[in-house]
Wavefront OBJ file of the C-alpha trace (Angstrom):
o trace
v 71.856 196.884 -2.261
v 69.091 197.471 0.093
v 69.385 196.520 4.068
v 66.187 194.681 5.295
v 64.458 197.924 6.664
v 64.294 199.715 3.287
v 63.618 196.554 1.534
v 60.221 196.186 3.629
v 59.466 200.224 2.980
v 59.703 199.791 -0.614
v 57.919 196.438 -0.859
v 54.897 196.872 1.602
v 51.780 198.391 0.355
v 48.806 197.939 2.787
v 46.589 199.783 4.484
v 48.492 202.371 7.088
v 52.126 201.351 5.522
v 54.578 204.404 4.352
v 54.406 203.103 0.733
v 50.834 201.753 0.450
v 50.064 204.996 2.165
v 51.538 206.688 -0.785
v 50.434 204.784 -3.411
v 47.107 205.354 -2.096
v 46.874 209.380 -2.983
v 47.470 208.233 -7.110
v 44.505 206.510 -9.634
v 45.035 202.795 -10.128
v 43.838 200.339 -12.722
v 41.393 197.685 -10.580
v 40.072 196.250 -14.047
v 39.978 195.819 -17.605
v 36.920 196.803 -19.749
v 36.775 193.710 -21.234
v 36.427 192.007 -17.957
v 32.852 193.929 -17.461
v 32.400 193.433 -21.019
v 28.621 194.513 -20.574
v 25.320 195.319 -18.289
v 24.380 193.525 -15.940
v 27.351 191.083 -16.226
v 29.146 188.804 -13.379
v 30.407 191.743 -10.691
v 34.317 190.880 -10.178
v 36.156 190.345 -6.439
v 39.211 192.464 -7.149
v 42.328 193.586 -4.870
v 44.322 196.834 -5.100
v 46.988 197.494 -2.461
v 45.853 194.696 0.074
v 41.967 195.640 0.391
v 39.296 194.170 -1.266
v 36.647 195.571 -3.424
v 33.742 194.783 -5.518
v 33.854 195.810 -9.134
v 30.609 195.882 -11.255
v 28.974 197.464 -14.039
v 24.954 198.703 -13.625
v 22.413 197.625 -15.772
v 22.421 201.296 -17.657
v 26.500 200.554 -18.450
v 28.163 202.951 -14.868
v 31.273 201.464 -13.071
v 31.402 200.986 -9.247
v 33.720 199.909 -7.142
v 33.099 199.476 -3.282
v 34.215 197.899 -0.551
v 33.821 194.337 -1.044
v 32.025 193.589 2.284
v 27.964 194.276 2.828
v 27.817 197.166 5.627
v 25.123 195.691 6.809
v 26.344 191.875 8.014
v 29.460 191.502 6.082
v 28.658 189.127 3.332
v 30.551 189.305 0.135
v 28.717 191.949 -2.802
v 30.823 190.136 -5.559
v 28.600 187.375 -5.100
v 25.564 189.862 -5.832
v 22.856 190.655 -7.717
v 23.473 193.313 -10.817
v 20.232 194.569 -11.230
v 17.996 197.525 -11.908
v 20.546 200.163 -11.796
v 22.450 198.500 -8.598
v 24.179 195.305 -6.840
v 21.894 193.584 -4.159
v 22.997 191.613 -0.691
v 22.346 187.806 -1.861
v 22.386 187.947 2.050
v 19.336 190.196 2.937
v 18.843 192.077 -0.349
v 20.379 195.281 0.730
v 20.880 197.303 -3.058
v 23.625 199.776 -3.334
v 23.611 201.865 -6.650
v 27.403 202.665 -7.896
v 27.921 205.646 -5.381
v 26.842 203.896 -2.823
v 23.925 204.526 -2.035
v 21.325 202.657 -0.450
v 18.781 202.000 -2.490
v 16.416 199.022 -0.665
v 16.847 197.213 2.318
v 13.856 194.296 2.088
v 14.050 193.076 5.126
v 14.194 196.751 7.000
v 10.562 198.720 6.010
v 11.752 202.295 7.696
v 13.187 204.872 5.295
v 15.717 206.184 7.803
v 17.620 203.403 7.699
v 17.977 203.938 3.697
v 19.074 207.608 4.047
v 21.431 207.330 7.121
v 23.314 204.570 6.020
v 26.101 204.470 2.647
v 28.382 202.157 1.431
v 32.034 202.968 0.708
v 32.083 203.300 -2.921
v 35.005 205.062 -4.613
v 35.855 207.421 -7.574
v 36.003 205.704 -11.287
v 36.829 206.142 -14.434
v 36.875 203.624 -17.227
v 38.881 205.110 -20.063
v 40.906 203.510 -23.084
v 39.926 199.952 -21.521
v 41.363 200.386 -18.754
v 39.113 201.050 -15.444
v 40.554 203.206 -13.313
v 39.968 204.005 -9.367
v 40.971 205.764 -6.314
v 40.802 204.978 -3.214
v 42.729 207.342 -0.796
v 41.269 210.042 0.925
v 38.824 212.262 -0.664
v 40.290 215.346 -0.414
v 43.562 214.532 -2.248
v 41.848 213.405 -4.885
v 44.478 214.472 -7.696
v 44.218 214.772 -11.824
v 42.463 211.870 -13.553
v 45.410 211.445 -15.394
v 45.602 210.631 -19.704
v 48.389 209.223 -21.430
v 50.032 209.075 -24.915
v 47.846 206.199 -25.379
v 44.547 207.443 -25.790
v 45.251 209.540 -28.459
v 45.432 207.023 -30.796
v 42.239 205.978 -32.749
v 41.060 202.313 -30.796
v 42.144 200.343 -33.862
v 45.477 201.443 -33.060
v 45.421 200.244 -29.431
v 45.350 196.980 -27.594
v 46.114 195.684 -23.947
v 46.131 193.189 -21.846
v 46.338 192.537 -17.881
v 48.912 189.698 -16.510
v 48.713 188.871 -13.030
v 51.722 187.750 -11.449
v 52.813 186.218 -8.204
v 55.702 188.651 -7.489
v 56.005 191.899 -5.690
v 54.980 194.792 -7.645
v 58.373 196.476 -7.299
v 60.267 192.903 -8.744
v 58.085 193.535 -12.235
v 58.109 197.346 -11.916
v 62.449 196.763 -11.850
v 62.432 194.087 -14.558
v 60.949 196.753 -16.666
v 63.094 199.006 -15.813
v 66.313 197.158 -16.415
v 68.073 197.913 -19.652
v 70.456 195.491 -19.936
v 69.169 192.491 -19.308
v 67.152 192.754 -22.850
v 69.741 191.604 -25.121
v 70.780 188.917 -22.638
v 67.331 186.631 -21.032
v 65.458 188.151 -24.964
v 68.583 187.090 -26.917
v 66.543 185.117 -29.602
v 64.126 188.702 -29.755
v 66.979 190.842 -29.947
v 70.214 189.616 -30.284
v 71.600 188.960 -33.562
v 75.192 187.675 -32.671
v 73.533 185.056 -30.801
v 70.937 183.715 -33.109
v 73.697 183.734 -35.610
v 76.284 181.786 -33.447
v 73.856 179.308 -32.393
v 71.151 179.095 -35.785
v 68.201 180.040 -34.062
v 65.562 181.700 -35.776
v 64.748 185.272 -34.256
v 61.078 185.137 -32.430
v 60.444 188.181 -33.515
v 62.293 189.835 -36.509
v 61.586 193.391 -36.050
v 63.509 193.765 -32.753
v 66.753 191.920 -33.706
v 69.361 194.702 -34.043
v 73.058 195.232 -33.949
v 72.651 197.548 -30.863
v 71.424 194.573 -28.471
v 74.767 192.586 -29.460
v 76.253 195.499 -26.824
v 74.679 193.725 -23.492
v 76.898 196.551 -21.154
v 75.285 199.951 -22.203
v 76.052 203.464 -20.965
v 73.225 204.785 -18.804
v 72.679 208.168 -18.271
v 69.794 209.712 -16.289
v 67.433 212.560 -15.238
v 64.770 212.787 -12.744
v 61.811 214.487 -14.359
v 58.199 216.100 -12.762
v 56.718 212.571 -13.632
v 59.663 210.535 -12.140
v 63.233 210.279 -14.083
v 64.004 209.023 -17.960
v 66.849 207.190 -18.266
v 68.913 206.424 -21.658
v 70.378 203.429 -22.957
v 73.787 203.887 -24.858
v 75.196 200.923 -27.227
v 77.129 200.539 -30.164
v 75.589 200.789 -33.168
v 75.637 199.003 -36.662
v 77.516 202.216 -37.979
v 80.594 202.673 -36.119
v 80.203 206.379 -36.676
v 77.007 205.999 -34.755
v 75.373 204.760 -31.387
v 72.155 203.712 -30.509
v 70.115 206.133 -27.842
v 67.124 204.372 -25.818
v 64.936 206.456 -23.978
v 62.671 205.064 -21.190
v 60.401 206.969 -19.209
v 59.560 205.309 -15.401
v 56.499 207.497 -13.434
v 55.018 207.485 -10.129
v 53.823 205.508 -8.953
v 54.436 202.517 -10.593
v 54.369 202.946 -14.364
v 57.049 202.796 -17.655
v 56.980 202.942 -21.283
v 58.900 201.006 -23.608
v 59.670 201.704 -27.461
v 59.303 198.700 -30.010
v 59.894 199.276 -33.798
v 56.428 200.626 -34.361
v 54.257 200.622 -31.517
v 54.684 201.318 -27.549
v 54.037 199.862 -24.479
v 52.789 201.635 -21.699
v 53.061 199.282 -18.364
v 51.210 199.474 -14.725
v 53.061 197.434 -12.326
v 50.109 197.473 -9.676
v 50.242 195.624 -6.733
v 47.411 193.830 -5.423
v 48.723 192.951 -2.278
v 52.433 192.686 -1.204
v 52.937 189.270 -2.715
v 50.785 189.973 -6.319
v 50.918 192.493 -9.141
v 48.640 193.071 -11.851
v 50.635 194.280 -15.053
v 48.175 196.251 -17.355
v 50.203 196.380 -20.808
v 48.545 198.937 -23.524
v 50.123 198.815 -26.884
v 49.545 202.223 -29.066
v 50.901 202.756 -32.351
v 50.915 205.880 -34.476
v 50.823 204.504 -37.516
v 48.650 200.454 -37.931
v 46.460 198.858 -36.388
v 47.530 196.500 -33.810
v 45.734 192.940 -32.406
v 45.602 191.441 -29.732
v 45.997 187.780 -30.729
v 49.539 189.011 -32.602
v 50.377 190.301 -29.295
v 49.544 187.683 -26.917
v 52.012 185.780 -29.617
v 54.541 187.906 -29.085
v 54.414 187.551 -25.781
v 54.498 184.192 -24.992
v 51.387 184.250 -23.371
v 49.437 182.026 -25.869
v 49.597 178.880 -24.123
v 47.075 177.934 -20.867
v 50.377 176.398 -19.295
v 51.471 179.787 -19.053
v 48.622 182.445 -19.242
v 44.917 181.552 -17.893
v 42.025 183.691 -17.347
v 44.568 186.919 -17.070
v 47.134 184.803 -14.619
v 50.034 183.965 -14.992
v 50.100 180.078 -13.848
v 54.185 178.715 -14.730
v 55.194 177.959 -11.351
v 58.079 175.972 -9.307
v 55.667 173.105 -9.762
v 56.392 172.080 -13.561
v 59.904 174.265 -13.722
v 58.293 177.444 -15.112
v 57.645 174.564 -18.094
v 60.821 175.502 -19.555
v 62.108 173.619 -22.573
v 65.928 172.558 -21.582
v 66.381 170.488 -24.726
v 65.401 173.606 -26.830
v 68.935 175.552 -24.858
v 71.038 172.292 -24.734
v 70.038 172.288 -28.779
v 70.993 175.899 -28.645
v 67.460 177.078 -30.599
v 66.389 178.721 -27.471
v 68.857 181.070 -24.931
v 66.479 180.700 -21.807
v 63.875 177.614 -22.636
v 61.186 179.908 -22.876
v 59.258 181.847 -25.324
v 57.886 185.631 -25.789
v 59.347 188.484 -23.744
v 56.303 188.738 -21.347
v 56.696 185.349 -20.910
v 60.379 185.616 -19.718
v 60.033 188.620 -17.782
v 57.170 186.656 -15.444
v 59.515 183.998 -15.461
v 62.108 185.254 -13.514
v 60.343 188.097 -11.077
v 58.167 184.877 -9.914
v 61.495 182.904 -9.729
v 62.957 185.351 -7.145
v 60.215 184.307 -4.845
v 57.169 186.234 -3.567
v 59.029 189.507 -2.025
v 63.040 189.355 -3.017
v 64.917 190.090 -0.329
v 67.445 192.960 -1.827
v 69.912 193.442 0.832
v 72.042 190.423 -0.540
v 72.517 191.617 -4.393
v 75.582 192.921 -5.374
v 74.750 195.796 -7.722
v 76.835 197.030 -11.270
v 76.837 200.211 -13.386
v 74.240 198.655 -15.671
v 71.979 198.640 -12.521
v 71.487 202.906 -12.308
v 68.032 203.061 -13.901
v 67.446 200.298 -10.495
v 68.776 202.281 -8.081
v 67.364 205.529 -8.972
v 63.869 204.154 -9.285
v 64.455 203.199 -5.636
v 65.829 206.980 -4.603
v 62.842 208.234 -6.425
v 59.973 206.106 -4.500
v 62.121 206.806 -1.232
v 61.850 210.807 -2.360
v 58.286 210.138 -3.353
v 57.299 208.749 0.428
v 59.607 211.213 2.123
v 57.617 214.082 0.277
v 54.263 212.189 1.684
v 55.401 211.991 4.766
v 56.330 215.559 4.991
v 52.991 216.822 3.739
v 53.347 217.225 0.400
v 52.022 215.176 -2.781
v 53.901 212.405 -3.908
v 55.751 212.544 -6.873
v 54.011 213.915 -9.877
v 50.372 213.145 -8.999
v 49.364 216.433 -9.736
v 49.720 215.266 -13.419
v 46.584 214.811 -15.428
v 48.341 215.362 -19.105
v 50.594 212.979 -19.567
v 50.357 212.513 -22.740
v 53.181 213.890 -23.954
v 55.584 211.255 -22.066
v 57.319 209.013 -24.640
v 59.850 207.551 -25.707
v 62.312 206.751 -28.038
v 65.034 204.666 -30.149
v 67.246 205.927 -32.367
v 70.089 205.847 -33.999
v 72.500 209.130 -34.099
v 76.277 210.309 -34.629
v 78.967 209.373 -31.514
v 79.510 212.847 -30.997
v 75.780 214.149 -30.926
v 73.867 214.049 -27.536
v 70.551 212.465 -26.898
v 69.323 215.256 -24.692
v 67.150 217.324 -27.591
v 65.799 214.347 -28.217
v 63.909 214.320 -24.799
v 63.442 218.417 -25.203
v 59.478 217.016 -24.952
v 60.191 216.468 -21.553
v 61.673 218.940 -19.877
v 59.457 221.272 -21.222
v 56.301 219.465 -19.879
v 57.558 217.629 -17.045
v 60.837 219.861 -15.370
v 62.188 218.335 -12.742
v 60.962 219.527 -9.081
v 63.582 218.516 -7.339
l 1 2 3 4 5 6 7 8 9 10 11 12 13 14 15 16 17 18 19 20 21 22 23 24 25 26 27 28 29 30 31 32 33 34 35 36 37 38 39 40 41 42 43 44 45 46 47 48 49 50 51 52 53 54 55 56 57 58 59 60 61 62 63 64 65 66 67 68 69 70 71 72 73 74 75 76 77 78 79 80 81 82 83 84 85 86 87 88 89 90 91 92 93 94 95 96 97 98 99 100 101 102 103 104 105 106 107 108 109 110 111 112 113 114 115 116 117 118 119 120 121 122 123 124 125 126 127 128 129 130 131 132 133 134 135 136 137 138 139 140 141 142 143 144 145 146 147 148 149 150 151 152 153 154 155 156 157 158 159 160 161 162 163 164 165 166 167 168 169 170 171 172 173 174 175 176 177 178 179 180 181 182 183 184 185 186 187 188 189 190 191 192 193 194 195 196 197 198 199 200 201 202 203 204 205 206 207 208 209 210 211 212 213 214 215 216 217 218 219 220 221 222 223 224 225 226 227 228 229 230 231 232 233 234 235 236 237 238 239 240 241 242 243 244 245 246 247 248 249 250 251 252 253 254 255 256 257 258 259 260 261 262 263 264 265 266 267 268 269 270 271 272 273 274 275 276 277 278 279 280 281 282 283 284 285 286 287 288 289 290 291 292 293 294 295 296 297 298 299 300 301 302 303 304 305 306 307 308 309 310 311 312 313 314 315 316 317 318 319 320 321 322 323 324 325 326 327 328 329 330 331 332 333 334 335 336 337 338 339 340 341 342 343 344 345 346 347 348 349 350 351 352 353 354 355 356 357 358 359 360 361 362 363 364 365 366 367 368 369 370 371 372 373 374 375 376 377 378 379 380 381 382 383 384 385 386 387 388 389 390 391 392 393 394 395 396 397 398 399 400 401 402 403 404 405 406 407 408 409 410 411 412 413 414 415 416 417 418 419 420 421 422 423 424 425
């Protein structure tokens, strides 16, 4: 468990906090391209690390990220007019381009004001359907990152955004936790439960004998991007064991392997109590469909997912189907991997108090995640770059899910991480 002081350090991400200042050294997604679908579309009011920004696509298609409030009199630029290569404040008509340059001041004719003043705008990159920004000190701007999903054809990639009322660490720890997969997601993964209950599997391709082993053995290694771990379980063949590698990369990322695609997740803090999870699916072997993915995730009903937000809450007991639980048709009373994960994280409250928990061996990856976050903050406070911030090429970072011989080691299968991202500490 953590002390209350340690928990505060890890979970508070606002400006001036140790974790917040450390996280400001990385690029973060702030929106999806679909949220700004065309030039002159409505601007977005977007939060990131406790600050609020306006994100807009100008009439030439370029994306800008600026502080939300107009530098003249503080009106929200998210209410502004997108026109003629910039965005214009409704209050007095001051107009800015995506770089923050002050283009027009209708209520003040003296051009010297336009030459002297500039809105605070931030670096922006748009790639593979995500809009990224860097809001840290200009002199410390790190390389922009590329991931394995950037290399697949566009038809083999889908993404969606899920905003959840929970601290980023609750979401990230949930994605780090291996032992919950064969329990919380029993209707998706665990053949023993499905056979005993007579329930039909929600997703056939994930049902595997390995998930009947609900107490995996974990082996963990630090890497240059953070760390990776292998969950080892009994396989259907008694001469084999299942090994599943999960990479966890700073500041908020993970990669989860599925049978014929993989998901790269960024659990991005909007503020201390709200997280935007960006999930990017990519496949080396087939085309992907967003509607199929949302159905798989349990995010096709508006009572759970609406306008990128996870809306189920305690007011309706998260719309849990207790009758299906009593009839043993459902383990959890929920439907879909992402829906179940979001419910659990939200149920903990906006910021979970880790000083009350009791960890076991299956939680070793969560312990390591917290330690790597502490390590990253300590490096920052010592005047060193946070963990992995210098890595621009993350295209070699991948997980795996394999059955190997009982006497075989998993390490050769993870050699790509050792080669490209060796640990520096």
